[in-house]
C-alpha positions as a Markdown table, in Angstrom:
| # | Residue | x | y | z |
|---|---|---|---|---|
| 1 | Unk | 13.5 | 21.9 | 6.3 |
| 2 | Unk | 16.9 | 20.5 | 5.5 |
| 3 | Unk | 17.4 | 18.6 | 8.8 |
| 4 | Unk | 13.9 | 17.1 | 9.1 |
| 5 | Unk | 14.2 | 13.5 | 10.4 |
| 6 | Unk | 12.7 | 10.7 | 8.4 |
| 7 | Unk | 10.0 | 8.4 | 9.8 |
| 8 | Unk | 7.8 | 5.7 | 8.2 |
| 9 | Unk | 4.2 | 4.9 | 8.5 |
| 10 | Unk | 3.0 | 1.4 | 7.7 |
| 11 | Unk | -0.7 | 1.2 | 6.6 |
| 12 | Unk | -2.0 | -2.1 | 8.0 |
| 13 | Unk | -5.6 | -1.9 | 6.9 |
| 14 | Unk | -7.3 | -3.4 | 3.9 |
| 15 | Unk | -9.5 | -6.5 | 3.5 |
| 16 | Unk | -8.3 | -8.3 | 0.3 |
| 17 | Unk | -11.7 | -9.7 | -0.8 |
| 18 | Unk | -10.1 | -11.2 | -3.9 |
| 19 | Unk | -7.9 | -13.4 | -1.6 |
| 20 | Unk | -10.7 | -15.3 | 0.2 |
| 21 | Unk | -10.5 | -17.7 | 2.0 |
| 22 | Unk | -7.1 | -16.8 | 3.4 |
| 23 | Unk | -7.9 | -13.1 | 3.7 |
| 24 | Unk | -10.9 | -12.4 | 6.0 |
| 25 | Unk | -12.1 | -9.4 | 8.0 |
| 26 | Unk | -10.7 | -11.0 | 11.1 |
| 27 | Unk | -7.3 | -11.7 | 9.5 |
| 28 | Unk | -6.9 | -9.5 | 6.4 |
| 29 | Unk | -4.3 | -9.5 | 3.7 |
| 30 | Unk | -1.3 | -7.8 | 5.5 |
| 31 | Unk | -1.2 | -10.6 | 8.0 |
| 32 | Unk | -0.8 | -13.3 | 5.3 |
| 33 | Unk | 2.4 | -14.9 | 4.1 |
| 34 | Unk | 1.5 | -14.6 | 0.4 |
| 35 | Unk | 5.1 | -14.5 | -1.0 |
| 36 | Unk | 6.0 | -17.8 | 0.7 |
| 37 | Unk | 8.0 | -16.3 | 3.5 |
| 38 | Unk | 7.0 | -13.8 | 6.2 |
| 39 | Unk | 3.7 | -12.0 | 6.4 |
| 40 | Unk | 3.4 | -9.0 | 4.1 |
| 41 | Unk | 3.3 | -6.8 | 7.3 |
| 42 | Unk | 6.6 | -8.3 | 8.6 |
| 43 | Unk | 8.2 | -7.7 | 5.2 |
| 44 | Unk | 7.0 | -4.1 | 5.1 |
| 45 | Unk | 8.2 | -3.5 | 8.6 |
| 46 | Unk | 11.6 | -4.9 | 7.7 |
| 47 | Unk | 11.9 | -2.5 | 4.8 |
| 48 | Unk | 10.6 | 0.4 | 6.8 |
| 49 | Unk | 13.1 | -0.3 | 9.6 |
| 50 | Unk | 16.0 | -0.4 | 7.1 |
| 51 | Unk | 14.9 | 3.0 | 5.8 |
| 52 | Unk | 14.3 | 4.9 | 9.0 |
| 53 | Unk | 15.5 | 2.8 | 11.9 |
| 54 | Unk | 13.3 | 0.5 | 14.1 |
| 55 | Unk | 12.4 | 3.3 | 16.5 |
| 56 | Unk | 11.0 | 5.5 | 13.9 |
| 57 | Unk | 8.3 | 3.2 | 12.4 |
| 58 | Unk | 4.7 | 4.0 | 13.1 |
| 59 | Unk | 1.8 | 1.6 | 12.2 |
| 60 | Unk | -1.7 | 2.6 | 11.4 |
| 61 | Unk | -4.3 | -0.2 | 11.8 |
| 62 | Unk | -7.7 | -1.0 | 13.2 |
| 63 | Unk | -8.4 | -1.4 | 16.9 |
| 64 | Unk | -10.0 | -4.8 | 16.3 |
| 65 | Unk | -6.6 | -6.0 | 14.9 |
| 66 | Unk | -4.6 | -4.8 | 17.9 |
| 67 | Unk | -3.7 | -8.4 | 19.1 |
| 68 | Unk | -2.6 | -9.4 | 15.6 |
| 69 | Unk | -0.5 | -6.2 | 15.3 |
| 70 | Unk | 1.1 | -6.8 | 18.7 |
| 71 | Unk | 1.9 | -10.4 | 17.8 |
| 72 | Unk | 3.4 | -9.6 | 14.3 |
| 73 | Unk | 5.3 | -6.5 | 15.3 |
| 74 | Unk | 6.6 | -7.1 | 18.8 |
| 75 | Unk | 9.4 | -4.5 | 18.2 |
| 76 | Unk | 6.9 | -1.7 | 17.8 |
| 77 | Unk | 6.0 | 0.1 | 21.1 |
| 78 | Unk | 2.3 | 0.7 | 21.8 |
| 79 | Unk | 2.9 | 4.5 | 21.4 |
| 80 | Unk | 3.8 | 3.9 | 17.8 |
| 81 | Unk | 0.6 | 1.9 | 17.0 |
| 82 | Unk | -2.0 | 4.5 | 15.8 |
| 83 | Unk | -5.2 | 2.4 | 16.0 |
| 84 | Unk | -8.5 | 3.5 | 14.5 |
| 85 | Unk | -11.8 | 2.8 | 16.2 |
| 86 | Unk | -13.4 | 2.3 | 12.8 |
| 87 | Unk | -12.6 | 2.5 | 9.1 |
| 88 | Unk | -12.3 | 6.0 | 7.6 |
| 89 | Unk | -10.0 | 5.3 | 4.7 |
| 90 | Unk | -6.4 | 6.5 | 4.2 |
| 91 | Unk | -6.7 | 10.3 | 4.5 |
| 92 | Unk | -7.9 | 10.4 | 8.1 |
| 93 | Unk | -5.6 | 7.5 | 9.0 |
| 94 | Unk | -2.5 | 9.2 | 7.6 |
| 95 | Unk | -3.4 | 12.6 | 9.1 |
| 96 | Unk | -3.8 | 11.1 | 12.5 |
| 97 | Unk | -0.5 | 9.2 | 12.3 |
| 98 | Unk | 1.3 | 12.3 | 10.9 |
| 99 | Unk | 0.2 | 14.2 | 14.0 |
| 100 | Unk | 1.4 | 11.5 | 16.3 |
| 101 | Unk | 4.8 | 11.4 | 14.5 |
| 102 | Unk | 5.1 | 15.2 | 14.8 |
| 103 | Unk | 4.7 | 15.1 | 18.6 |
| 104 | Unk | 8.4 | 15.5 | 19.5 |
| 105 | Unk | 9.6 | 17.4 | 16.4 |
| 106 | Unk | 8.1 | 20.4 | 14.6 |
| 107 | Unk | 8.5 | 18.7 | 11.2 |
| 108 | Unk | 9.4 | 15.3 | 9.9 |
| 109 | Unk | 9.7 | 13.6 | 6.5 |
| 110 | Unk | 7.0 | 10.9 | 6.4 |
| 111 | Unk | 7.2 | 7.8 | 4.2 |
| 112 | Unk | 3.8 | 6.1 | 3.8 |
| 113 | Unk | 4.1 | 2.4 | 3.0 |
| 114 | Unk | 1.1 | 0.1 | 2.4 |
| 115 | Unk | 1.6 | -3.3 | 4.0 |
| 116 | Unk | -0.3 | -5.3 | 1.4 |
| 117 | Unk | 2.4 | -5.2 | -1.4 |
| 118 | Unk | 5.4 | -7.2 | -2.3 |
| 119 | Unk | 8.8 | -6.1 | -3.7 |
| 120 | Unk | 11.4 | -8.3 | -5.4 |
| 121 | Unk | 14.4 | -5.9 | -5.5 |
| 122 | Unk | 14.5 | -4.4 | -2.0 |
| 123 | Unk | 17.8 | -2.6 | -2.5 |
| 124 | Unk | 16.3 | -0.7 | -5.5 |
| 125 | Unk | 13.2 | 0.0 | -3.6 |
| 126 | Unk | 15.0 | 1.4 | -0.6 |
| 127 | Unk | 17.3 | 3.5 | -2.9 |
| 128 | Unk | 14.1 | 5.0 | -4.5 |
| 129 | Unk | 12.7 | 5.8 | -1.1 |
| 130 | Unk | 15.9 | 7.5 | 0.0 |
| 131 | Unk | 15.8 | 9.7 | -3.2 |
| 132 | Unk | 12.1 | 10.5 | -2.5 |
| 133 | Unk | 12.9 | 11.4 | 1.2 |
| 134 | Unk | 15.7 | 13.8 | 0.1 |
| 135 | Unk | 13.3 | 15.5 | -2.5 |
| 136 | Unk | 10.5 | 15.8 | 0.1 |
| 137 | Unk | 12.9 | 17.2 | 2.7 |
| 138 | Unk | 14.0 | 20.1 | 0.6 |
| 139 | Unk | 10.9 | 20.9 | -1.5 |
| 140 | Unk | 7.3 | 21.6 | -1.0 |
| 141 | Unk | 5.9 | 18.5 | -2.8 |
| 142 | Unk | 4.4 | 15.1 | -2.3 |
| 143 | Unk | 6.8 | 12.5 | -3.7 |
| 144 | Unk | 5.4 | 9.2 | -5.0 |
| 145 | Unk | 7.0 | 6.1 | -6.3 |
| 146 | Unk | 5.7 | 5.3 | -9.8 |
| 147 | Unk | 5.6 | 1.8 | -11.2 |
| 148 | Unk | 6.4 | 1.6 | -14.9 |
| 149 | Unk | 3.4 | -0.4 | -16.3 |
| 150 | Unk | 4.1 | -3.8 | -17.8 |
| 151 | Unk | 0.6 | -4.4 | -19.1 |
| 152 | Unk | -2.6 | -2.5 | -19.9 |
| 153 | Unk | -3.9 | -3.1 | -16.4 |
| 154 | Unk | -7.4 | -1.7 | -15.7 |
| 155 | Unk | -7.5 | -2.5 | -12.0 |
| 156 | Unk | -4.8 | 0.1 | -10.9 |
| 157 | Unk | -4.8 | 3.8 | -10.6 |
| 158 | Unk | -2.4 | 5.7 | -12.9 |
| 159 | Unk | -0.3 | 8.9 | -12.7 |
| 160 | Unk | 0.4 | 10.9 | -15.8 |
| 161 | Unk | 3.7 | 12.8 | -15.9 |
| 162 | Unk | 5.0 | 15.8 | -17.9 |
| 163 | Unk | 6.7 | 15.1 | -21.1 |
| 164 | Unk | 9.9 | 16.8 | -20.0 |
| 165 | Unk | 12.1 | 14.8 | -17.6 |
| 166 | Unk | 13.7 | 17.9 | -16.1 |
| 167 | Unk | 11.9 | 19.8 | -13.3 |
| 168 | Unk | 12.5 | 23.6 | -13.6 |
| 169 | Unk | 13.2 | 25.2 | -10.3 |
| 170 | Unk | 13.9 | 21.9 | -8.5 |
| 171 | Unk | 17.6 | 21.5 | -7.6 |
| 172 | Unk | 18.4 | 17.8 | -6.9 |
| 173 | Unk | 21.5 | 15.8 | -7.2 |
| 174 | Unk | 23.3 | 16.1 | -10.6 |
| 175 | Unk | 22.8 | 12.4 | -11.4 |
| 176 | Unk | 19.1 | 12.6 | -10.7 |
| 177 | Unk | 18.7 | 15.6 | -13.0 |
| 178 | Unk | 20.7 | 14.0 | -15.7 |
| 179 | Unk | 18.8 | 10.7 | -15.5 |
| 180 | Unk | 15.4 | 12.5 | -15.3 |
| 181 | Unk | 14.6 | 10.2 | -12.4 |
| 182 | Unk | 12.1 | 12.7 | -10.9 |
| 183 | Unk | 9.0 | 13.6 | -12.9 |
| 184 | Unk | 6.2 | 16.0 | -12.2 |
| 185 | Unk | 2.7 | 14.4 | -11.9 |
| 186 | Unk | 0.1 | 16.1 | -14.1 |
| 187 | Unk | -2.9 | 14.1 | -12.9 |
| 188 | Unk | -4.2 | 10.9 | -11.3 |
| 189 | Unk | -6.5 | 8.6 | -13.2 |
| 190 | Unk | -8.5 | 5.8 | -11.5 |
| 191 | Unk | -9.0 | 2.4 | -13.1 |
| 192 | Unk | -9.2 | 3.2 | -16.9 |
| 193 | Unk | -11.1 | 1.3 | -19.5 |
| 194 | Unk | -9.1 | -1.4 | -21.5 |
| 195 | Unk | -8.7 | 1.0 | -24.4 |
| 196 | Unk | -7.4 | 3.8 | -22.3 |
| 197 | Unk | -5.1 | 1.5 | -20.5 |
| 198 | Unk | -3.6 | 0.4 | -23.8 |
| 199 | Unk | -3.0 | 4.1 | -24.7 |
| 200 | Unk | -1.4 | 4.7 | -21.3 |
| 201 | Unk | 1.0 | 1.8 | -21.8 |
| 202 | Unk | 2.0 | 2.9 | -25.3 |
| 203 | Unk | 2.6 | 6.6 | -24.3 |
| 204 | Unk | 5.3 | 6.1 | -21.8 |
| 205 | Unk | 3.9 | 9.0 | -19.7 |
| 206 | Unk | 1.8 | 6.9 | -17.3 |
| 207 | Unk | 2.9 | 5.0 | -14.2 |
| 208 | Unk | 1.0 | 2.8 | -11.8 |
| 209 | Unk | 0.1 | 4.5 | -8.5 |
| 210 | Unk | 1.4 | 2.2 | -5.8 |
| 211 | Unk | 0.0 | 4.4 | -3.0 |
| 212 | Unk | 3.5 | 5.0 | -1.7 |
| 213 | Unk | 3.9 | 8.7 | -0.7 |
| 214 | Unk | 6.8 | 10.7 | 0.9 |
| 215 | Unk | 6.3 | 14.2 | 2.3 |
| 216 | Unk | 7.0 | 16.6 | 5.1 |
| 217 | Unk | 4.3 | 16.5 | 7.7 |
| 218 | Unk | 4.2 | 20.3 | 7.7 |
| 219 | Unk | 3.4 | 20.3 | 4.0 |
| 220 | Unk | 0.7 | 17.6 | 4.4 |
| 221 | Unk | -1.0 | 19.7 | 7.1 |
| 222 | Unk | -0.7 | 22.9 | 4.9 |
| 223 | Unk | -2.3 | 21.2 | 1.9 |
| 224 | Unk | -5.0 | 19.4 | 4.0 |
| 225 | Unk | -5.9 | 22.8 | 5.5 |
| 226 | Unk | -6.4 | 24.0 | 2.0 |
| 227 | Unk | -8.2 | 21.1 | 0.3 |
| 228 | Unk | -9.8 | 19.0 | 3.0 |
| 229 | Unk | -9.9 | 21.0 | 6.3 |
| 230 | Unk | -12.8 | 18.9 | 7.7 |
| 231 | Unk | -10.6 | 15.8 | 7.6 |
| 232 | Unk | -7.7 | 17.6 | 9.3 |
| 233 | Unk | -9.9 | 19.1 | 11.9 |
| 234 | Unk | -11.3 | 15.7 | 12.9 |
| 235 | Unk | -7.8 | 14.2 | 12.9 |
| 236 | Unk | -6.5 | 17.0 | 15.2 |
| 237 | Unk | -9.4 | 16.6 | 17.6 |
| 238 | Unk | -8.9 | 12.8 | 17.6 |
| 239 | Unk | -5.2 | 13.2 | 18.2 |
| 240 | Unk | -5.8 | 15.5 | 21.2 |
| 241 | Unk | -8.2 | 13.0 | 22.7 |
| 242 | Unk | -5.8 | 10.1 | 22.0 |
| 243 | Unk | -3.0 | 12.0 | 23.7 |
| 244 | Unk | -5.2 | 12.7 | 26.7 |
| 245 | Unk | -6.2 | 9.0 | 26.9 |
| 246 | Unk | -9.9 | 9.9 | 26.4 |
| 247 | Unk | -11.0 | 6.8 | 24.4 |
| 248 | Unk | -14.6 | 7.8 | 24.1 |
| 249 | Unk | -13.8 | 11.3 | 22.7 |
| 250 | Unk | -11.2 | 9.8 | 20.5 |
| 251 | Unk | -13.7 | 7.3 | 19.0 |
| 252 | Unk | -16.3 | 10.0 | 18.6 |
| 253 | Unk | -14.1 | 12.6 | 16.9 |
| 254 | Unk | -12.3 | 10.2 | 14.6 |
| 255 | Unk | -15.6 | 8.7 | 13.5 |
| 256 | Unk | -16.8 | 12.2 | 12.6 |
| 257 | Unk | -14.2 | 12.5 | 9.8 |
| 258 | Unk | -15.3 | 12.0 | 6.2 |
| 259 | Unk | -14.3 | 8.6 | 4.9 |
| 260 | Unk | -12.0 | 9.4 | 2.0 |
| 261 | Unk | -8.7 | 8.2 | 0.5 |
| 262 | Unk | -5.5 | 10.3 | 0.5 |
| 263 | Unk | -5.5 | 10.2 | -3.3 |
| 264 | Unk | -9.0 | 11.8 | -3.6 |
| 265 | Unk | -8.7 | 14.1 | -0.6 |
| 266 | Unk | -5.2 | 15.5 | -1.1 |
| 267 | Unk | -3.1 | 14.1 | -4.0 |
| 268 | Unk | -5.5 | 14.9 | -6.8 |
| 269 | Unk | -5.7 | 18.5 | -5.6 |
| 270 | Unk | -2.2 | 19.1 | -4.4 |
| 271 | Unk | -0.1 | 21.9 | -5.9 |
| 272 | Unk | 2.9 | 19.8 | -6.5 |
| 273 | Unk | 3.3 | 16.0 | -6.8 |
| 274 | Unk | 6.4 | 14.4 | -8.1 |
| 275 | Unk | 7.1 | 10.8 | -8.9 |
| 276 | Unk | 10.2 | 8.7 | -9.0 |
| 277 | Unk | 9.8 | 5.8 | -11.5 |
| 278 | Unk | 11.2 | 2.6 | -10.2 |
| 279 | Unk | 11.1 | -0.9 | -11.5 |
| 280 | Unk | 11.8 | -3.3 | -8.5 |
| 281 | Unk | 9.5 | -6.2 | -9.2 |
| 282 | Unk | 6.5 | -4.6 | -7.4 |
| 283 | Unk | 3.2 | -6.4 | -7.0 |
| 284 | Unk | 0.1 | -5.4 | -5.2 |
| 285 | Unk | -0.8 | -9.1 | -4.7 |
| 286 | Unk | -4.4 | -8.0 | -5.2 |
| 287 | Unk | -5.7 | -11.3 | -6.4 |
| 288 | Unk | -4.7 | -15.0 | -6.5 |
| 289 | Unk | -3.6 | -14.4 | -10.1 |
| 290 | Unk | -1.1 | -11.8 | -8.8 |
| 291 | Unk | 0.1 | -14.2 | -6.1 |
| 292 | Unk | 0.5 | -16.9 | -8.7 |
| 293 | Unk | 2.6 | -14.7 | -11.0 |
| 294 | Unk | 4.7 | -13.3 | -8.2 |
| 295 | Unk | 5.6 | -16.8 | -7.0 |
| 296 | Unk | 6.7 | -17.9 | -10.5 |
| 297 | Unk | 3.5 | -19.3 | -11.8 |
| 298 | Unk | 2.9 | -19.5 | -15.6 |
| 299 | Unk | 0.6 | -21.3 | -18.0 |
| 300 | Unk | 3.0 | -24.3 | -17.9 |
| 301 | Unk | 4.1 | -24.0 | -14.3 |
| 302 | Unk | 2.4 | -25.0 | -11.1 |
| 303 | Unk | 2.8 | -23.2 | -7.8 |
| 304 | Unk | 2.4 | -25.5 | -4.8 |
| 305 | Unk | 2.4 | -24.9 | -1.1 |
| 306 | Unk | 2.1 | -27.2 | 1.9 |
| 307 | Unk | 0.9 | -30.8 | 1.3 |
| 308 | Unk | -0.2 | -30.0 | -2.2 |
| 309 | Unk | 0.2 | -31.8 | -5.5 |
| 310 | Unk | -0.8 | -31.3 | -9.2 |
| 311 | Unk | -0.9 | -34.3 | -11.4 |
| 312 | Unk | -1.3 | -34.3 | -15.2 |
| 313 | Unk | -2.0 | -30.5 | -15.3 |
| 314 | Unk | -0.2 | -27.2 | -15.3 |
| 315 | Unk | -0.7 | -23.5 | -14.6 |
| 316 | Unk | -2.3 | -24.4 | -11.2 |
| 317 | Unk | -2.0 | -22.7 | -7.9 |
| 318 | Unk | -2.6 | -25.2 | -5.1 |
| 319 | Unk | -2.1 | -23.8 | -1.5 |
| 320 | Unk | -2.8 | -26.5 | 1.1 |
| 321 | Unk | -3.0 | -25.9 | 4.8 |
| 322 | Unk | -3.0 | -28.9 | 7.1 |
| 323 | Unk | -4.8 | -31.5 | 5.1 |
| 324 | Unk | -3.4 | -32.8 | 1.7 |
| 325 | Unk | -4.8 | -31.3 | -1.5 |
| 326 | Unk | -4.4 | -33.0 | -4.8 |
| 327 | Unk | -5.4 | -31.6 | -8.2 |
| 328 | Unk | -5.6 | -34.2 | -11.0 |
| 329 | Unk | -6.0 | -33.8 | -14.7 |
| 330 | Unk | -6.8 | -30.1 | -14.5 |
| 331 | Unk | -4.9 | -27.0 | -15.7 |
| 332 | Unk | -5.3 | -23.3 | -14.9 |
| 333 | Unk | -7.1 | -24.0 | -11.7 |
| 334 | Unk | -6.6 | -22.3 | -8.3 |
| 335 | Unk | -7.3 | -24.3 | -5.1 |
| 336 | Unk | -6.7 | -22.5 | -1.8 |
| 337 | Unk | -7.5 | -24.2 | 1.5 |
| 338 | Unk | -7.8 | -22.6 | 4.9 |
| 339 | Unk | -9.7 | -23.1 | 8.2 |
| 340 | Unk | -12.2 | -20.4 | 7.0 |
| 341 | Unk | -13.1 | -22.0 | 3.7 |
| 342 | Unk | -12.0 | -23.8 | 0.5 |
| 343 | Unk | -11.7 | -22.0 | -2.8 |
| 344 | Unk | -11.8 | -23.7 | -6.2 |
| 345 | Unk | -11.8 | -21.5 | -9.2 |
| 346 | Unk | -10.5 | -21.0 | -12.8 |
| 347 | Unk | -7.6 | -18.7 | -13.2 |
| 348 | Unk | -8.9 | -15.3 | -14.2 |
| 349 | Unk | -12.1 | -15.4 | -12.1 |
| 350 | Unk | -11.0 | -13.1 | -9.3 |
| 351 | Unk | -13.6 | -10.4 | -10.1 |
| 352 | Unk | -16.3 | -13.0 | -9.7 |
| 353 | Unk | -14.7 | -14.1 | -6.4 |
| 354 | Unk | -14.7 | -10.5 | -5.1 |
| 355 | Unk | -18.3 | -10.0 | -5.9 |
| 356 | Unk | -19.4 | -13.2 | -4.3 |
| 357 | Unk | -17.4 | -12.4 | -1.1 |
| 358 | Unk | -18.8 | -8.8 | -0.9 |
| 359 | Unk | -22.3 | -10.1 | -1.4 |
| 360 | Unk | -21.8 | -12.5 | 1.5 |
| 361 | Unk | -20.4 | -9.7 | 3.7 |
| 362 | Unk | -23.5 | -7.5 | 3.0 |
| 363 | Unk | -26.0 | -10.2 | 4.1 |
């Protein structure tokens, strides 16, 4: 559909257990100012509004976070907030939001943007999204943004692309064809072993999956009908109840959906997935190590925030909040203060932090 309008969906869920004590279930990662400026959610909204216009931004989040969302995104009308009564992962959330976005038009190009990520080069990011939107508008395909890996990371999902850079049968702008900027995805691989991650890095045919997808809503519904009709059915019933203002039925029907990610439910089984490689200083900010690195931290460099100090030591992350925090004679230590707790850990211990937080949540 050559004239399909472009709209954006911000995914504002996620818990960020590796970012305790700042990230909690009551105030999770998207609401935190981890880059040193605005909250991640505000930064994502600003990018989305630049892409599609402020009136075309939808937000998917949890009902329990409605006050936080309203406070952070005062520009977004209530009709654009698609709130879930409970967690059902990204496939049901995206399907429900796509139905809401398709209310006044038969088809729309939908750009799905997680709100728990950071980008250094925003002009490059927006240019890649515009290229993705143009490809999605004119072709039956899901278009992703692929991050060229910079290390053998085992905590990310990967996308393998075809060897050839040209895409037979896909007519895009001459520059894009010449540069080979659009690649066909062969398969998705979740969190490889260290050895496989090294192979992926060396091959040049693998990209990190940032969870950023662009597609026509009609194509999404067509593919979901084929590969996960139960998810789509529940979303349609929930959408009808939401539209009618029937909260009880909405909660019941949405909750009946399988809890599954869009990657597993749709992308891994889709007939055509393309990716646009882009290097724009992306980070998932999935741990305090990632926050430390994004904010310029290094083995010989400290990152300090608030009334914080590091004396006779380096490679420290010290984030104070309210009361002064002073680290003396130590290196490679992370100290994060918040009203919900105090974290003191060695750099590199984020997995142990995640496990300890999840164990606490399960008690």
